[in-house]
C-alpha positions in Angstrom: -9.5 4.7 -10.1 -6.8 2.3 -11.2 -6.9 -1.1 -9.5 -5.8 -1.3 -5.9 -2.0 -1.7 -5.7 -2.0 -3.9 -2.6 -4.6 -6.3 -3.9 -3.0 -6.4 -7.4 0.3 -7.6 -6.0 -1.3 -10.3 -4.0 -3.8 -11.4 -6.7 -0.9 -12.0 -9.2 1.1 -14.0 -6.7 -1.7 -16.1 -5.5 -2.9 -16.7 -9.1 0.7 -17.9 -9.9 0.5 -20.3 -7.0 -3.0 -21.6 -7.9 -3.8 -24.6 -10.1 -5.3 -23.4 -13.4 -5.9 -20.1 -15.2 -7.0 -17.1 -13.1 -8.5 -14.1 -14.8 -7.9 -10.7 -13.2 -9.5 -7.5 -14.4 -8.4 -3.9 -13.5 -4.9 -5.0 -12.4 -3.0 -1.9 -11.4 -0.8 -0.5 -14.1 1.7 1.0 -11.7 5.5 0.5 -11.9 5.4 -1.4 -8.6 2.8 -3.9 -9.8 4.6 -4.3 -13.2 7.7 -5.3 -11.2 5.6 -8.2 -9.6 4.5 -9.4 -13.0 8.1 -9.2 -14.4 9.4 -11.3 -11.5 6.7 -13.9 -11.9 7.5 -14.2 -15.6 11.2 -14.7 -14.7 10.0 -17.5 -12.4 8.3 -19.3 -15.4 4.7 -18.1 -14.8 2.7 -17.7 -18.0 0.9 -14.3 -18.0 -1.1 -13.0 -20.9 -2.6 -9.5 -21.0 -5.7 -8.6 -23.1 -7.2 -5.1 -22.6 -7.6 -4.6 -18.9 -7.6 -8.4 -18.1 -4.7 -10.6 -17.1 -4.8 -14.4 -17.6 -2.3 -16.0 -15.2 -1.7 -19.7 -15.7 -0.7 -21.1 -12.3 1.0 -24.5 -11.9 0.6 -25.0 -8.2 2.9 -24.2 -5.2 6.0 -26.0 -6.6 5.8 -25.0 -10.3 8.2 -22.1 -10.2 11.5 -22.4 -12.1 14.9 -21.0 -11.2 15.3 -17.5 -12.7 18.1 -16.9 -15.1 19.2 -13.7 -13.3 18.4 -11.5 -10.3 14.7 -10.7 -9.7 14.4 -6.9 -9.9 11.7 -5.6 -7.7 12.2 -2.0 -8.7 10.9 0.3 -6.0 8.3 -2.2 -4.7 8.7 -3.4 -1.1 5.6 -5.4 -1.4 7.1 -7.4 -4.4 10.3 -8.1 -2.5 8.9 -9.0 0.9 6.0 -11.2 -0.3 8.1 -13.0 -3.0 10.7 -13.8 -0.3 8.0 -15.8 1.6 7.1 -17.8 -1.6 10.7 -18.3 -2.7 11.8 -19.5 0.7 10.3 -22.9 -0.1 11.3 -23.3 -3.7 14.0 -25.9 -4.7 16.4 -23.3 -6.1 18.4 -20.2 -5.2 17.2 -16.8 -6.2 18.2 -13.2 -5.6 15.8 -10.4 -4.9 17.1 -6.8 -5.5 15.7 -3.4 -6.3 16.5 0.2 -6.9 18.6 2.3 -4.5 15.6 3.3 -2.4 14.3 -0.3 -2.0 17.8 -1.7 -1.2 18.0 0.8 1.7 14.7 -0.3 3.3 14.7 -2.8 6.3 14.4 -6.5 5.3 15.4 -8.1 8.6 11.8 -7.9 9.6 11.0 -10.7 7.1 14.4 -12.5 7.2 14.0 -13.3 10.9 10.6 -15.0 10.9 11.3 -16.8 7.6 14.5 -18.1 9.1 12.5 -19.4 12.1 10.5 -21.4 9.6 13.7 -23.0 8.2 14.4 -20.6 5.3 17.9 -19.8 4.3 18.2 -16.1 3.4 21.2 -13.9 3.4 21.0 -10.1 3.3 23.4 -7.2 3.3 23.3 -6.0 6.9 19.5 -6.5 6.9 19.0 -5.0 3.5 18.5 -6.2 -0.1 19.8 -7.8 -2.2 18.4 -10.9 -0.6 19.7 -14.4 -1.6 17.0 -16.9 -0.9 17.9 -20.6 -0.9 14.9 -22.9 -1.0 14.4 -25.1 2.0 11.8 -27.3 3.8 9.7 -25.0 6.0 7.9 -25.7 9.2 4.9 -23.7 10.5 5.5 -21.4 13.4 3.6 -19.0 15.7 4.9 -15.5 15.2 3.9 -12.2 16.8 4.6 -9.2 14.6 7.3 -6.9 16.0 6.1 -4.0 13.8 2.5 -3.6 12.4 3.2 -4.6 8.8 0.8 -6.2 6.3 3.8 -7.0 4.2 5.6 -9.0 6.9 2.3 -10.7 7.8 1.7 -11.6 4.2 5.3 -12.9 3.7 4.9 -15.3 6.6 1.5 -16.5 5.5 2.7 -17.1 1.9 5.6 -19.1 3.3 3.0 -20.9 5.4 1.2 -22.2 2.3 4.3 -24.3 1.6 5.2 -25.1 5.3 4.4 -28.3 7.2 1.8 -27.7 9.9 0.1 -24.5 11.1 1.6 -21.1 10.6 0.0 -18.5 12.9 0.7 -14.7 12.7 -0.4 -12.7 15.7 -0.8 -8.9 15.5 -1.7 -6.4 18.2 -2.5 -3.6 15.7 -4.8 -4.3 12.8 -3.0 -4.2 9.4 -4.4 -4.6 5.9 -6.1 -7.9 5.5 -6.1 -8.2 1.7 -4.0 -11.4 1.8 -6.4 -13.2 4.1 -9.4 -12.2 2.1 -7.8 -13.2 -1.2 -6.6 -16.6 0.2 -10.2 -17.4 1.1 -11.3 -16.3 -2.4 -8.7 -18.8 -3.9 -10.3 -21.5 -1.8 -8.2 -21.7 1.3 -9.6 -22.1 4.8 -8.0 -19.3 6.8 -8.5 -19.4 10.5 -9.0 -16.1 12.4 -8.8 -15.9 16.1 -8.4 -13.7 19.2 -5.3 -13.8 21.3 -5.8 -12.4 24.8 -7.7 -9.2 25.2 -6.7 -7.2 22.1 -4.6 -9.3 19.8 -5.8 -11.2 16.7 -4.4 -14.1 14.8 -4.5 -15.5 11.3 -3.6 -19.2 10.7 -3.0 -21.2 7.5 -2.2 -24.9 7.4 0.2 -26.3 4.8 1.3 -27.6 2.5 -1.9 -26.8 0.6 -3.3 -26.0 -2.8 -5.1 -23.0 -4.2 -7.7 -23.0 -7.0 -7.8 -20.6 -9.9 -10.6 -18.0 -9.9 -11.8 -14.8 -11.7 -12.4 -11.4 -10.2 -12.1 -7.6 -10.7 -9.8 -5.6 -8.5 -11.5 -2.6 -7.0 -10.3 1.0 -7.4 -7.4 2.0 -5.2 -8.6 4.1 -2.3 -5.1 5.4 -1.6 -5.1 6.8 -5.1 -8.6 8.1 -4.7 -7.6 10.0 -1.5 -5.8 12.8 -3.4 -9.0 13.5 -5.5 -11.2 13.3 -2.4 -9.0 15.8 -0.5 -8.9 18.2 -3.4 -12.7 18.1 -4.0 -13.4 18.5 -0.3 -11.2 21.6 0.1 -11.5 23.4 -3.2 -14.5 25.8 -3.2 -17.3 24.8 -5.6 -16.1 21.3 -6.2 -18.2 18.2 -6.6 -16.9 14.7 -7.5 -18.1 11.1 -7.5 -15.6 8.2 -7.7 -17.1 4.8 -8.5 -16.1 1.2 -7.6 -13.5 2.0 -5.0 -12.2 -0.6 -2.5 -13.7 0.2 1.0 -11.8 -2.4 3.0 -12.2 -1.4 6.7 -8.4 -1.6 7.1 -8.0 1.0 4.3 -11.0 3.3 4.6 -10.2 5.1 7.8 -9.1 8.1 5.7 -12.7 8.6 4.7 -13.9 8.3 8.3 -11.3 10.8 9.5 -12.5 13.4 6.9 -16.1 12.8 7.9 -15.3 13.4 11.5 -13.7 16.7 10.5 -17.0 17.8 9.0 -15.9 17.4 5.3 -18.6 16.4 2.9 -17.5 12.8 2.0 -20.0 10.0 1.7 -20.0 6.4 0.6 -22.9 4.6 -1.0 -23.8 1.4 -2.9 -21.4 -0.6 -0.9 -21.3 -4.3 -1.7 -18.9 -7.3 -1.6 -16.8 -8.4 -4.6 -14.2 -11.2 -4.2 -14.4 -10.9 -0.4 -13.6 -7.1 -0.6 -16.1 -4.3 0.2 -16.5 -2.0 -2.8 -18.6 1.1 -3.3 -18.9 4.7 -4.6 -17.6 7.9 -2.9 -19.3 11.3 -3.3 -17.4 14.4 -2.3 -18.6 18.1 -2.2 -16.6 21.1 -1.1 -17.3 22.1 2.5 -19.6 25.2 2.6 -17.9 26.8 5.5 -14.3 27.0 6.5 -13.1 24.7 9.2 -10.9 27.1 11.2 -12.9 26.4 14.4 -11.8 22.7 14.5 -9.5 21.8 17.4 -6.2 20.4 16.4 -6.6 16.9 14.9 -4.5 14.1 16.4 -3.6 10.8 14.7 -1.6 8.1 16.6 -1.6 4.5 17.8 -3.8 2.0 16.1 -4.8 4.5 13.4 -1.2 4.8 12.0 -0.9 1.5 10.2 -4.3 2.1 8.5 -3.4 5.6 7.4 0.3 5.1 6.6 0.1 5.9 2.9 -2.2 8.9 3.5 -0.3 10.7 6.3 1.5 13.2 4.1 -1.8 14.1 2.4 -3.4 14.4 5.9 -0.7 16.9 6.8 -1.8 19.0 3.8 -5.5 18.8 4.9 -4.5 19.6 8.5 -2.9 22.8 7.3 -6.3 23.9 6.0 -8.2 23.2 9.2 -7.3 23.5 12.9 -3.9 21.8 12.4 -2.9 18.2 12.8 -0.5 16.2 15.0 0.8 12.8 13.9 2.8 10.7 16.4 4.0 7.1 16.7 4.6 7.1 13.0 8.3 6.2 13.0 7.6 3.8 10.0 7.1 6.9 7.8 10.9 7.4 7.9 11.4 4.0 6.3 9.3 4.4 3.2 10.4 5.4 -0.3 11.8 8.5 1.4 11.9 9.8 4.9 8.3 11.0 4.6 8.3 12.9 7.9 11.3 15.0 6.8 9.9 15.4 3.3 6.5 16.5 4.5 7.9 18.9 7.1 10.4 20.5 4.7 8.0 21.0 1.8 5.2 22.4 4.0 7.6 24.9 5.5 8.6 26.0 2.0 4.9 26.6 1.3 4.6 28.9 4.3 3.2 26.5 6.9 4.3 26.4 10.5 5.4 22.8 11.3 7.2 21.0 14.2 9.1 17.8 13.5 9.4 15.0 15.9 11.3 11.7 15.8 8.0 9.9 15.3 5.9 12.4 13.5 5.0 16.1 13.1 2.6 18.9 14.1 1.2 21.2 11.5 -0.5 24.4 12.6 -3.5 25.7 10.8 -5.3 27.1 9.1 -2.8 28.7 6.8 -2.9 30.0 3.2 -0.2 28.1 1.4 2.0 29.7 -1.1 3.2 28.2 -4.4 6.8 27.1 -4.5 9.1 24.4 -5.9 8.5 21.1 -4.3 11.2 18.3 -3.9 9.3 15.0 -3.5 12.7 13.2 -2.9 11.7 10.6 -5.6 8.6 9.6 -3.5 5.3 9.2 -5.4 3.1 9.9 -2.3 4.9 13.1 -1.5 4.6 14.3 -5.1 0.9 13.6 -5.2 0.2 15.1 -1.8 1.9 18.3 -2.7 0.2 18.5 -6.0 -3.0 18.8 -4.0 -1.3 21.4 -1.9 -0.4 23.3 -5.1 -4.1 23.4 -6.1 -4.9 25.1 -2.7 -1.9 27.5 -2.8 -1.6 31.0 -4.0 0.8 31.2 -7.0 2.5 28.5 -9.0 3.7 25.3 -7.6 6.3 23.2 -9.4 6.8 19.5 -8.5 10.3 18.4 -9.5 10.9 14.8 -10.5 7.1 14.5 -11.0 7.6 11.3 -13.0 8.1 9.4 -9.7 4.3 9.1 -9.5 4.4 6.3 -12.0 5.5 4.0 -9.2 1.9 3.8 -8.1 -0.3 6.0 -10.3 1.1 6.7 -13.8 -2.1 8.5 -15.0 -2.3 10.7 -11.9 -1.6 14.1 -13.6 -3.7 13.3 -16.7 -6.7 12.3 -14.6 -6.3 15.2 -12.3 -6.2 17.6 -15.3 -9.4 16.1 -16.6 -11.3 17.0 -13.5 -9.7 20.3 -12.4 -11.4 23.4 -13.9 -9.9 26.9 -14.4 -6.5 26.0 -13.1 -3.3 24.8 -14.6 -1.2 21.9 -13.1 
């Protein structure tokens, strides 16, 4: 699999903030992660690429220079939100912008806590472009209003520059790649428990990071499409090596195992503070019509947010699936609830739509049709899997949108799918 997107973004930014040259292997070649490198280069960071290795020459927390123009984050919310935390403490003014989709996504969720730290950020009614004027920051205690690893990370990266302790409190577990990477770059990150169920992450600034070397594990969110296809297509068998198995990301595998699908992990080990291992998948011998309807809600939602459209496809092949409390799906690259519901109905599935999710009834034999992914890479890839399961031809319009996260998706899929055309 290509390198993990979430880790790639964070690795590049932390390497740019560290002192010395960091070497990063298997950096994701997605459009989103390329946007991060482009923005860092505009900020004066020296980045060299040789084969699958990046050498990033970091000059410390205050070494960025004022960019000559706007910082174009493309379609990447991670680039915009995390960079905003870093830029909030720089001694210049910068503007973060993106494509139409990104500029429609909510940014008040980072503007508010960064302003509490002393940042000066102006937005367009809570949306990008964001104008960030560097300021002296003070550490704060902040409880996340929405379970978002991007918001958490933005605050922690600002906290590296801030005076005193910056504590982020979350009542739902979100991806912890930032904390793990900060430790790998030599920072003492404090983890704690707040009350009965909440957890906290604390950094103390101003601080310094040290350069390091590591390989980025394969992206489990990218692997998910291959796992699902191999588990559901009769006669299939697939092994995927060196995939990130971070517990805040691998719930997808556990959910499939609980459904009775033949998905196993093995040779799990630690690399750069991240669990990495291999995944073996075999097609399920018997159909799963007898399964009760599958329900996903609550604490599971943040950990499955990228895979929910794909899980809807899987649900259509078993006893059905209900997803609730997933309002955040409407604020992604597209309204993923509406896109999932509309396209599944076009394929012949019975689906109910709710404000916060959907219910898919199953099992059903899908029929091939024309799919509109609405410019959303995850919708396009999920319905490509649906097309493999369906009777007849399925056409994915605007299929090039997959380059945002997985440019080689169709090429790699074609290399492992037998006796079918895609």
